[in-house]
C-alpha positions in Angstrom: 3.2 -13.9 11.6 2.3 -13.6 7.7 -0.9 -12.6 7.1 -3.9 -15.3 4.7 -3.0 -12.5 1.6 0.1 -13.5 1.8 -0.1 -17.5 2.9 -2.7 -17.6 0.2 -0.2 -15.3 -2.4 2.9 -18.0 -1.4 0.4 -20.9 -2.3 -0.9 -19.8 -5.2 2.4 -18.6 -7.2 4.1 -21.7 -5.6 1.5 -24.1 -7.8 1.7 -21.9 -10.5 5.2 -22.6 -11.2 4.2 -26.3 -9.8 2.1 -26.3 -13.4 4.3 -23.4 -15.5 7.7 -23.9 -14.8 8.5 -26.7 -13.3 9.0 -29.4 -15.8 11.5 -26.2 -17.4 13.9 -25.3 -14.6 14.8 -28.9 -14.9 15.9 -28.5 -19.0 19.8 -26.5 -19.1 18.2 -25.6 -21.9 14.5 -24.5 -22.0 12.1 -25.2 -25.5 9.3 -23.0 -27.3 6.9 -24.9 -25.2 8.6 -23.9 -21.8 9.5 -20.3 -23.1 5.5 -20.3 -23.6 4.2 -22.0 -20.6 7.2 -18.8 -19.0 5.1 -16.3 -20.6 1.4 -17.5 -19.2 3.1 -18.4 -15.2 4.3 -13.8 -15.4 0.7 -13.1 -16.4 -1.4 -14.8 -13.6 1.8 -14.7 -10.6 0.8 -11.2 -12.0 -2.8 -11.5 -11.4 -2.0 -13.1 -8.1 0.4 -9.4 -6.5 -2.3 -7.6 -7.9 -4.9 -9.2 -6.3 -2.8 -9.7 -3.0 -1.8 -5.7 -2.9 -5.7 -5.2 -3.3 -7.1 -7.4 -0.4 -4.5 -6.3 2.2 -5.0 -2.3 1.3 -8.1 -3.0 1.7 -8.6 -5.2 4.8 -5.6 -2.4 6.5 -8.8 0.1 5.6 -12.0 -1.7 7.1 -9.1 -2.8 10.4 -8.4 1.5 10.4 -12.5 2.3 10.4 -13.4 0.4 12.3 -10.4 1.6 15.2 -11.7 4.9 14.1 -15.1 3.9 15.1 -14.0 3.2 18.4 -12.3 6.0 19.2 -8.7 4.4 18.3 -6.5 5.5 15.9 -3.1 4.7 14.0 -1.2 6.3 11.5 -3.2 4.8 8.4 -6.5 6.2 10.1 -5.0 9.7 10.5 -3.4 9.0 6.8 -6.6 8.4 5.8 -7.7 11.8 6.6 -4.2 13.6 5.5 -4.5 12.6 1.9 -8.5 12.2 1.0 -8.6 14.5 -1.5 -11.5 15.9 0.2 -13.1 19.1 1.2 -12.7 21.1 4.7 -15.5 20.9 7.1 -16.9 22.7 9.5 -17.8 21.5 13.4 -21.3 22.4 12.7 -24.0 24.9 15.0 -25.1 22.2 17.9 -23.7 20.2 20.9 -26.6 18.1 22.0 -28.2 15.6 21.4 -32.5 16.8 20.8 -30.3 19.2 17.7 -28.9 18.9 14.9 -25.2 16.9 15.6 -22.1 18.4 14.9 -20.0 16.4 12.4 -17.9 13.1 13.8 -14.2 12.3 13.5 -15.2 8.6 12.8 -18.2 9.9 9.4 -14.8 11.9 8.6 -12.2 8.7 8.7 -15.7 6.4 7.1 -15.7 9.1 4.2 -11.9 8.3 3.9 -12.5 5.0 3.8 -14.9 5.0 1.3 -12.6 6.9 -1.7 -10.0 4.8 -1.2 -12.3 1.4 -1.8 -13.0 3.7 -4.3 -9.8 3.6 -5.9 -9.0 -0.2 -4.9 -12.0 -0.7 -7.0 -10.4 0.4 -10.3 -6.6 -0.4 -9.3 -5.7 -2.4 -12.4 -1.4 -3.7 -11.8 0.9 -3.2 -9.2 3.8 -1.2 -10.4 5.0 1.6 -7.9 2.2 4.6 -9.5 -0.7 1.4 -8.7 1.3 0.1 -4.8 1.5 4.4 -4.3 -1.9 5.2 -4.9 -2.9 2.3 -2.2 -0.5 3.0 0.2 0.2 6.3 0.7 -3.5 6.8 1.6 -2.5 4.6 4.5 0.7 5.8 6.1 3.3 4.0 4.2 6.0 6.5 3.3 8.8 6.8 0.5 11.2 6.4 3.2 10.7 2.5 3.8 10.3 1.4 0.6 13.9 -0.3 -1.3 14.2 1.2 -4.8 15.6 -2.1 -6.2 12.8 -3.7 -5.8 10.7 -0.7 -6.6 12.2 -1.0 -9.8 12.6 -5.1 -10.3 9.1 -5.1 -10.1 8.4 -2.7 -12.1 11.0 -5.2 -15.1 8.6 -7.9 -14.0 5.6 -5.4 -14.8 6.5 -4.4 -17.8 7.3 -7.9 -20.0 4.4 -9.0 -17.9 2.0 -6.3 -19.8 3.6 -7.4 -22.9 2.9 -11.1 -23.0 -0.7 -9.5 -21.5 -1.7 -6.7 -24.2 0.0 -7.7 -27.3 0.9 -11.3 -30.0 3.1 -13.6 -29.2 4.2 -12.3 -33.0 4.9 -9.5 -31.4 8.8 -8.0 -30.4 8.2 -7.3 -27.5 5.1 -10.2 -26.7 7.7 -12.9 -27.9 8.8 -16.0 -26.0 11.8 -15.7 -28.2 13.4 -13.9 -25.3 12.4 -15.2 -22.1 14.0 -17.4 -19.4 11.6 -19.8 -17.2 14.8 -19.8 -14.7 14.7 -16.0 -14.8 10.9 -15.8 -14.8 11.0 -17.6 -11.9 14.2 -15.6 -9.5 12.7 -12.2 -10.6 9.7 -13.4 -9.0 11.1 -14.8 -6.2 13.0 -12.1 -5.2 10.4 -9.9 -5.8 7.9 -11.9 -3.4 10.0 -13.3 -1.5 12.4 -11.3 1.3 16.2 -12.4 1.1 17.6 -12.5 4.3 20.6 -12.0 2.9 20.2 -8.0 1.3 17.2 -6.9 3.3 17.6 -3.7 5.2 15.3 -4.0 8.5 12.5 -1.8 8.3 12.8 -1.5 4.7 10.4 -2.9 2.7 11.5 -5.1 -0.2 9.7 -7.7 -1.1 5.6 -8.3 -0.2 6.1 -10.1 2.0 7.8 -7.5 4.1 4.8 -4.7 2.2 3.1 -8.0 4.0 4.6 -7.4 7.1 4.1 -3.6 7.4 0.8 -3.9 7.0 0.4 -6.8 9.9 2.2 -4.3 11.6 0.2 -1.0 11.4 -2.5 -2.9 12.5 -1.1 -3.4 16.0 -0.4 -0.5 15.9 -4.0 1.5 17.6 -4.4 4.2 20.3 -5.6 7.2 21.4 -3.1 9.0 18.9 -0.7 7.2 17.6 1.1 8.6 15.4 5.1 9.6 13.7 6.9 12.8 15.9 7.1 15.2 13.0 9.3 18.9 13.5 6.3 20.2 11.0 3.6 19.5 13.6 5.8 20.9 16.6 7.1 24.7 14.8 3.5 24.4 14.3 2.7 24.2 17.7 5.2 26.2 18.9 3.3 28.8 15.9 0.1 28.7 18.1 0.9 29.2 21.7 2.8 32.3 20.3 -0.1 33.1 18.3 -2.3 32.8 21.3 0.4 34.1 24.0 -0.1 37.7 21.5 -3.8 37.2 21.3 -3.7 37.2 25.1 -1.1 40.2 25.4 -3.6 42.3 23.6 -6.5 41.5 25.0 -5.1 42.0 28.0 -3.8 45.5 27.1 -7.5 46.5 25.7 -8.6 45.7 29.0 -6.5 47.8 31.2 -6.6 50.3 28.5 
């Protein structure tokens, strides 16, 4: 089920289409006025995409923090700790309540969550680098992203940047090369999932990104993480080191 954030995105884009594009889409050849309106649509549509991404990732971060505070961890909370950029911490020197309390895992997640929120607050786009800065710290894997979608998104954002920051009289910011039909087709392609082209489990639209976020909210447990051969190898090394230490200790006692 789509989140409220995606529902808001879809509703806003359809309304912007009605205001700025519908008249142009009924014409075989767009007029200069239609082209100017298409430029305006792309700038405003980009703002909606950016707002969706920021609010959806912000809510996932908040959800993960709330779960961690109650002892329920999912991939996003574990990823927050891994990608927080915070320095290492020691456990402390006391266990009893009367003394200084040891550091709590939920507190650590809270610090990582605060770092993510700051990053989201400073976000200024929805290109790959912007999405990565918000999504990777919440556990999104590069293997789950469709490269074609990223390329289409980058192209959409690139032309929007020209319209938003350049004069209409400049080559890149001009309305002359804008086709309203192409603008809407690109918008549809990056926002909504095409079942005929989509690969299950791969994010190829903002709709499927929303599906991933909503699924991650449900994945809370005592410990929820994907199997990792690196962790298994590290665990095996840890066990071997402990066995060697125990053997050396036993030999010392025999002497």
